[in-house]
N, C-alpha and C positions, 0 to 999 in steps of 0.2 A: 501496539498495533502499528502497522506501517503505512496504511493507506486509508483515505477517507472517501466515502461514497455519499454524495449529497444530492438532495432534490428539494424543490420549493413547492409549498402549498399555494393555493390561489391568493391567500391573504398575505403572502410574502414571507411566511415563516419557513426557515430553512431547517430541514431534518437531516441527520447524519447517521450513517452506519460505518463503523470502523472495521477494518479488515487487516489481518496479520496472523502471526503465529502465537499460539498459546503454549501451555505446558506440554511437554513431549513433542514439540515441533508440530503440533496439529494446527491446521489452518482454521481460523475462527472468524465469524462475522458477529458483530455485537452492536445493537442499537443503543445510542446514547439517550434515547427518550423513553424507552420502556425496557423491560427485562428480557427482551428477545435476544437469543444467541443461537448460532447454528454452527456446527462443525461441518466442514466440507472436505471432500477427499480429492477432488479435481476441479478444473476450471468452472467458470460460471459465477464467480463471486460478485461481479458487478451486477449481473442480471438478478441474482438472488437478493442482493442488497436493495436494488431499485424496486423489485417486486414487493419486498417488505415495506419499504417507505410508501409505496402507492397504496397497498392494501390496508396497512395498519394506521397510516397517518394521512392518507389522501394527498401525498406529496408527489406530483407528477411532473412538474416543470423544472427546467434547467438541470438535467442530470449531469453530474460530474464525478470523476474519480481522480483523486490527486494523491501524491506521495507526501507524507509528513516531512517536515524539514530535517528532523533527526535521521530519517532513513536516507534522504538525499545526501546529507553530510557524510554518513557512513559509506555510501556508495562512492562518492568522490574521493574520500580518504583511501579506500581500498584500491581504486584505480590509480591514484597517485603513487602509492607504494609499489604496485605492480610495474608502473612505468620506470620508477627509480631503480628497481631491481633489474629490469630488462636493460636499462641503459648501463648499469654497472657491469652486467654480463657481457654486453657488446664491447664496452671499453676494455675490459679484461681480455677478451678474445682478440681484439685488435692489437693490444700491447704485446701479446705472445708471439705474434707473427713476425 
């Protein structure tokens, strides 16, 4: 899973729904506190996750959606590789002139 959707109950308990891709590149939501899972075909992951947390666990406060550190690292690595390749192409093109 690549993202976390969290909300807090009145007693301070934090509940979490994870969002990301499952088998076959299908987008999934899954609760870490019960067996709830849902496949989604288009947007609305944040709203569906927060709706589940509110209805099933009573968690209404401090809603947040954040990326997992592994997903952030992968994004930075891909961007770095793209920049290096672009710089090499520009350098090569400049040296041909």
